[in-house]
N, C-alpha and C positions, 0 to 999 in steps of 0.2 A: 665137837668141832671136826673130827674126822669124817662123820657121816655128812655134815653140812659141806665140808670142803669136796667131797666126792660129787656132790651136786653141781659143783663148778668145774668138774673135770680134774681136780687135784687128787692125788693119792697120798696115803701115809702108811706106815708100817702097821702090822697087826698089833692089837692092844697089848698082847704078851711081850712084844718086843719094844715098847715105848717105855721112856722114863715117866715118872709120875708128875713131873713138873714142867715138862715141854712137849711139844709135838712138832715134827717136821712135816711140811706139806709140800709134796713134789709136783712140779709142773710137768705136763707131757711136752718134751722138747725143751727149748730154751725159755728162760724167764723173759716176761714182757720187758721191753726196754724202759729204762728209768723206773722200775717197779718201786724201789724204796722211796724215791722222790715223790712219786704219785701218791703212795700211801701216806707219807709224812704230811703232804699238803692237807690230807684228811685227818690228820692227828692220829694215825695208825702207825705203830712202830714195831718192826719185825727185823730179824737179821737174815742174811743170805747165806746158805750153806750149799754150794754147788748149784744144782737146779732146783733147790728147795728153799723154802722159807722156814725159819725157826720161829714158832709162836710159843711164847712162855706166859701163859695165864696163871697167875697165882695170887698172892696175898692183895695186890693193889688192883685187880681186875675184877669185874663183875659181869653178869650176863649182858648189860648194856654195851660194855666194851667189846664183847664177843660179837654182838650184833653189828656194832660199828665196823669191826674187821671184816665181816662178810659183806656188809653194804659197800665198803671201799673196795674189796676184792671184786665184787660184782661189777662196779663201775669201771674198774681199771681193765677187767677182762671183757667188758662190753656185754655182760650177762647180768640177769637179775637173779639174786640168791633168795630163795623162798624163805621167809621167817620160819623158825622152828621153835619148839618149846625148849628153852635152855635153862637148866637148873643153875642157880647161883653157884659160883666157884668158891670153894672153901680152901 
């Protein structure tokens, strides 16, 4: 998720500073207006923490959900997110 987010210009803490069950993706500058609503219209749900979104992929998410997250972020940010090989979440 961190590597894929980087392709959209988002940053995240280094692996050794992350919790195992969620990741924060920081936007450069301000969050896009109406970000939560735009993602929710695409059935993607995250929470906002400052200028970051908190993504919590765990028990109920799979690789298709991660793909949907990046498709939605790419649309909202006006960019294309290139698909990657994503291992199933456990």
